[in-house]
C-alpha positions, 0 to 999 in steps of 0.5 A: 825408685821411679825412674832410671835417672833416679837410680843413676843419681843414687849410684853417682851419689854412692860412688862419690861418697865411697870414693872418699875412703880407700879400702887399703886404708880402712880400719873397717869395711861394711859390705851390703848385698845388692843382688836382686833379692837384696834390692827387692828386700830393701838393700838400697836404703840400707846402703844409703843409711850406712854411707850417710852415717859413716859420712856424717860421723866423719869416719874416713877410715871406714869403707862402705861398699856393695856386693852381689849375692851373699847366698842367704836370701831369706835374711835380706837385706844383709850387711857384712862388717869386716874389722882387722883381726876379727871375724866377719860379722853378718847382719841380717834383716837390716833396716836404715835404723839398724844400719845407723845403730851398727855404725854407732855401736859396732864401728865406732864403739867396737860392740857387735849388735848381737841381736841383728846377727845371723846367729840370733836370727837363724831358725 
């Protein structure tokens, strides 16, 4: 981001993409931590990758959103996946490539990408 105008354009793009999906109708929800620590660690491109991948695959029943501080700054960027009837999965140290894989494997095929979870990365 080099200017406020670029940030506002990104915000508008994300709002439009997220508006396609209604959280009440979603079979899955992906939330990316966008507090200062998350943004500094690279959460913006991660959020964009989730949004783009969900849109590219036509997953109209998947909601992508953002939240504030998740509370585990050392693991940023952090994304959480909520699936009906299942425990929340917390993915840590996310990248754009990891986000795309999470959509393909977890959201589409129902397989948690264990090596990206907080349990696999806790030391």
